[in-house]
Structures are given as C-alpha cells and as structure tokens.
N, C-alpha and C positions, 0 to 999 in steps of 0.2 A: 408467748406460752401462760396458759391458765392455770394458776395454783387452785388446791383445793382448801378449802378454810377447814381447819381440825374441828370436830365437834362431839360433844359427848352426848348431846341429845337431839335426837331425829326432831323433825319437823311435827311429826304424828305424836311425839310425846309432849312438846313444846303445846300442841294444841290441847290435848288431853288436859294438861297442868291448867291451861287458860279454862278450858271449860268447867273445870271440876273447881276451882278456884272461885268462877264468878256464881257457879250455882250455888255455894254456900257463902258468899258474900266476904270472901276472903281475896280481895284484888291484887295484894302485892306478889305474890309468886305469878299471878297473871301478866302483871305490870312488866317483871324481869322476864318473862318468856315471852312477851309481844316485843320489848327491845331487841331480844336475841334475835328474832325471826326480821325485825328490822335490819338490825346489822348484817344478817346473812343476805338481804336482798342488796345493801350498798355495796359490801365485799363482791358480789357476783357481778353488780352493775359495774364496778371498777376493774373486775377481771376481763371483761367484755367491752369495756370503753375502746372507741377508736381513737388510736393513737396517731397523732398526725405530727409527731416531732419531739424533739428531745424534752423540751418544757413540760408537754403533756405526759410523756412518760414518767417524770418525775413526780408530777402533780398525782397521777393515778397511783403510782407507787407507794407514795406516801400516806396518801388514804388509807390504801389496802392495809397497810401496816399498823397505821392507828386502829383500824376496824378489827384487824386481827387482835390488838390486844386487848380493846374494848370487850371482845367477844370472850376472850379466854376468863376473864375478871369476873364478866355477868355469869359465865357458866360456873364459875368456882361458887359465885356468890349462890346462886339457884339451888346447888348442891347443898350448901351449907344450910339454908332456908328450909329445903325440903326436910332435912336432917332435924334441924332446931324443931319443925313443927312437928315431926312425926309421921309424915307422910310414907304411905305404902310404895316403897320404890320400884316393884314391881307391876303393879296395877297404876301408879301414880293416883291413888285415890287419899285424898285428905283424911285424916284421922277423926276418929267419932266424938273427941273432946273439942276439937273446932266446930263442929256439926253444932254440937250442944251450946257452945258459947255462942254462935249465930243465933238458936233458939231463944236462948237467954236475951238476947240484944233484942230482937223482935219483941218478945213479951214485954220487955221493959217499954219500948217504945210505944206498944198499944195501950199500954195502963195509964 
C-alpha cells in the first residue's frame, strides 16, 4: 500500500521559492525548498520500491518513516523562514527589504 506524504507546500510553490530566492541572491530558503523536494523523491522511491522479503519491507518502512519526520521538520522550518524574512505568502515573493539588501551587497562588492 502506497502512503501519501503529507505536504504543506506544493512542488510549484517550492520551485517558486527557489526561483525567487536565487534571483535575489538569498539561497537559504531555496536550499530548504530543494531539500524538501529531494525528501519527496526519496519518500516516493521508498513507497514504490520492490519488496522481496520481510527485511526489505522493514528497511523501506524505516527510511520512509525517517523521511516523513525530516520532511515535516523542514516544512515547519521553511514556514518560519518565510515568516521571519517577511515573504508574501500568497505570491511567494521575497520582501523588498531583502532585495534592497542584495543591491547594497552588490554595490559594496563593486566599489
């Protein structure tokens, strides 16, 4: 039986966060979003992996359980990051203050 991984953020939303963060040179939210996508792939793989014995079933169940827990922790982390940084939660747009900070860093590096 394939179990569905509970998610707070869709793949589309995670990609939007990644794109927005990379454009404005703030890779931390993008790193968390990318790890969430990787965990989803790992979880999906464990759910569809061929089980040819009780040992393999236990191995896949253990990996899936750990993945579920890690995913939940990182989703909570991403929510907190977005709140702390003041992202628009509807459009998943980075706040203007972070864009200005990026521009200041670029200006300082070029001087």
